[in-house]
C-alpha positions as CSV (number, residue, x, y, z in Angstrom):
1,M,0.6,3.6,-12.1
2,I,1.2,0.5,-11.8
3,Y,3.1,-1.0,-8.6
4,T,5.2,-4.1,-7.7
5,E,3.2,-6.9,-5.9
6,E,5.6,-6.1,-2.5
7,T,4.2,-2.9,-2.9
8,D,2.7,-1.2,1.2
9,Y,-1.0,0.5,0.5
10,R,0.0,3.6,2.5
11,N,1.9,4.4,-0.8
12,I,-1.6,4.0,-2.8
13,E,-4.4,6.6,-2.8
14,M,-6.9,5.3,-0.9
15,S,-9.7,6.4,1.7
16,K,-8.9,6.3,5.5
17,R,-11.8,3.5,6.2
18,L,-10.1,1.5,3.8
19,R,-6.9,1.9,5.1
20,N,-8.4,1.6,8.8
21,I,-9.7,-2.0,7.9
22,L,-6.1,-3.4,6.2
23,E,-4.6,-2.0,9.6
24,R,-7.0,-3.4,11.8
25,N,-7.3,-7.3,10.0
26,E,-3.1,-7.0,9.5
27,I,-2.6,-7.0,5.7
28,K,0.5,-5.1,5.7
29,M,1.3,-5.2,2.1
30,L,-1.7,-5.0,-0.4
31,C,-0.8,-8.5,-2.4
32,E,-1.7,-9.4,0.7
33,V,-5.4,-9.0,-0.1
34,S,-5.5,-11.8,-3.2
35,N,-4.9,-14.3,-0.5
36,Y,-8.8,-14.1,1.2
37,P,-11.6,-14.3,-0.7
38,K,-13.8,-11.2,-1.6
39,E,-16.1,-12.6,0.7
40,Y,-13.9,-12.2,3.8
41,F,-13.9,-8.6,3.6
42,M,-17.2,-7.9,3.6
43,E,-17.5,-9.7,6.7
44,C,-14.5,-7.0,8.6
45,R,-15.5,-4.4,10.6
46,N,-16.9,-1.2,8.5
47,M,-16.9,-3.1,5.5
48,G,-20.2,-1.7,2.9
49,V,-20.6,-1.9,0.2
50,K,-18.9,1.6,-0.8
51,T,-15.8,0.3,0.1
52,M,-15.7,-2.8,-0.8
53,Q,-16.3,-1.4,-4.2
54,E,-12.8,0.6,-4.0
55,L,-11.0,-2.2,-3.0
56,L,-11.7,-3.5,-5.9
57,R,-11.2,-0.5,-7.9
58,V,-7.8,-0.5,-6.0
59,C,-6.9,-3.3,-6.6
60,E,-7.6,-3.9,-10.0
61,E,-5.5,-0.5,-10.9
62,Q,-2.9,-2.3,-9.2
63,G,-3.3,-6.1,-11.0
64,I,-4.1,-7.8,-8.4
65,K,-7.2,-9.8,-8.9
66,L,-9.3,-10.9,-5.6
67,H,-11.6,-14.4,-6.3
68,S,-14.4,-15.3,-4.6
69,I,-14.4,-17.9,-2.4
70,K,-16.0,-20.4,-5.1
71,E,-12.9,-19.7,-7.1
72,M,-10.4,-19.6,-4.7
73,K,-11.2,-23.8,-4.5
């Protein structure tokens, strides 16, 4: 199921770790993650490879594309 861009990620199934990372970085809506490069999230506290893979999966399921720093330039 794809949600609207304004989807509050609290309504999306994800791990508590990923939810905490988003909250700690003051990301309120899932669509906001596309404003940051993938590399930004790898620098977040408690973000490891598995949690990054989960973030990419959740974004893909919601139709949100994350870009690298090079792609954003």
